C-alpha positions as CSV (number, residue, x, y, z in Angstrom):
1,Q,-0.1,-0.1,0.0
2,A,1.4,3.4,-1.0
3,H,2.5,5.3,2.0
4,L,4.8,8.3,2.9
5,A,5.9,9.3,6.5
6,E,8.1,12.1,7.4
7,S,10.3,12.4,10.6
8,G,13.1,14.4,11.8
9,G,11.6,17.8,12.2
10,G,12.3,20.0,15.2
11,S,13.6,23.4,16.5
12,V,17.1,24.7,15.7
13,Q,18.8,28.0,15.8
14,A,19.7,29.9,12.6
15,G,22.9,28.4,11.1
16,G,22.0,24.9,12.4
17,S,21.1,21.8,10.4
18,L,18.5,19.2,10.4
19,R,18.0,15.9,8.4
20,L,14.5,14.9,7.6
21,S,13.6,11.4,6.6
22,C,10.5,10.0,4.8
23,A,9.6,6.3,4.8
24,V,8.6,5.5,1.3
25,S,6.5,2.6,0.3
26,G,4.5,1.8,-2.9
27,Y,6.4,4.3,-5.2
28,K,9.2,2.3,-6.4
29,D,8.5,2.2,-10.1
30,L,9.6,4.2,-12.9
31,S,6.4,6.3,-13.1
32,Y,7.1,8.4,-10.0
33,F,9.2,11.2,-8.8
34,L,9.9,11.8,-5.1
35,G,10.3,15.2,-3.5
36,W,10.2,17.5,-0.5
37,F,7.9,20.6,-0.2
38,R,7.2,23.0,2.4
39,Q,4.5,25.3,3.5
40,A,5.2,28.3,5.7
41,P,2.4,30.1,7.8
42,G,0.1,32.0,5.4
43,K,2.0,30.9,2.3
44,G,1.3,28.4,-0.3
45,R,3.1,25.0,-0.6
46,E,6.3,25.2,-2.6
47,G,8.8,22.7,-3.9
48,V,12.2,22.4,-2.1
49,A,14.0,19.5,-4.0
50,S,13.0,16.5,-5.9
51,I,14.6,13.3,-7.3
52,Y,13.9,10.7,-10.0
53,P,15.1,7.6,-8.3
54,F,15.9,5.4,-11.1
55,V,18.4,7.9,-12.8
56,G,19.5,9.7,-9.6
57,A,18.6,13.1,-11.2
58,T,18.0,15.9,-8.5
59,Y,16.4,19.3,-8.7
60,Y,16.4,22.1,-6.2
61,A,14.5,25.4,-5.7
62,D,17.0,28.4,-5.9
63,F,16.7,29.0,-2.2
64,A,17.7,25.3,-1.6
65,K,20.7,25.2,-3.8
66,G,24.0,25.0,-1.9
67,R,22.3,24.3,1.6
68,F,20.0,21.4,1.0
69,T,20.6,17.9,-0.4
70,I,18.0,15.2,-1.2
71,S,18.9,11.7,-1.3
72,Q,17.6,8.1,-0.8
73,D,19.1,5.1,0.8
74,N,20.4,2.2,-1.4
75,D,16.9,0.2,-1.2
76,K,15.0,3.3,-2.1
77,N,13.0,2.9,1.1
78,T,13.8,6.2,2.7
79,L,14.1,9.7,1.2
80,F,16.2,12.3,3.0
81,L,16.7,16.1,3.1
82,Q,19.7,17.2,4.6
83,M,19.5,20.9,5.4
84,L,22.4,23.1,6.4
85,D,22.8,26.7,7.4
86,L,19.2,27.0,8.3
87,K,17.5,30.5,8.3
88,A,14.4,31.8,10.0
89,E,12.6,31.9,6.7
90,D,13.1,28.0,6.4
91,T,10.5,27.7,9.1
92,A,7.7,25.6,7.7
93,I,6.0,22.3,7.6
94,Y,7.9,20.0,5.3
95,Y,6.1,17.5,3.3
96,C,7.4,14.4,1.5
97,A,5.6,13.8,-1.8
98,A,5.4,11.3,-4.7
99,F,4.2,12.5,-8.0
100,P,3.8,11.0,-11.5
101,S,6.9,11.4,-13.8
102,D,4.6,12.7,-16.7
103,T,3.5,15.7,-14.7
104,V,7.0,17.1,-13.9
105,T,8.1,20.3,-15.5
106,R,11.7,21.4,-16.3
107,D,12.2,22.5,-12.7
108,G,11.6,19.0,-11.3
109,F,8.4,19.6,-9.7
110,P,4.7,18.6,-10.8
111,R,2.9,21.3,-12.9
112,D,-0.1,21.0,-10.4
113,L,0.2,20.0,-6.8
114,A,-2.9,18.2,-7.1
115,F,-1.1,15.6,-8.9
116,A,1.0,14.7,-5.7
117,R,0.6,12.4,-2.8
118,W,1.6,13.6,0.5
119,G,2.9,12.5,3.8
120,Q,1.6,14.0,7.0
121,G,4.3,16.7,7.3
122,T,7.0,17.5,9.8
123,Q,7.4,21.0,11.6
124,V,10.8,22.8,11.1
125,T,11.2,25.8,13.2
126,V,14.3,28.0,13.0
127,S,14.9,30.7,15.4
128,S,17.1,33.7,14.7
């Protein structure tokens, strides 16, 4: 049964780091990308990073480049997001998602978030 479950959120001071994990089941075929999204209070959900598991291609939002790294374990059972040099503006609920590869645009995210399947989210709070 398809399922996504995030863990690893928490509270850190600016400049700190966190690693988020997402247990992935049911999305191991060629037809899905996996990704991380976030939603800050009062804002819409935005893409952070994505990966096409079977070729290892990765994509990052501009704000994530150089600070965040998306990866998977060898068995592709767990998706990670390593976040370094966190800033107050990174405060948000972070969601793991799976979305069909035929919905993905050049930036590596789905053209409509309605195509994605979501985990329950994990809170990341960065204090300045």
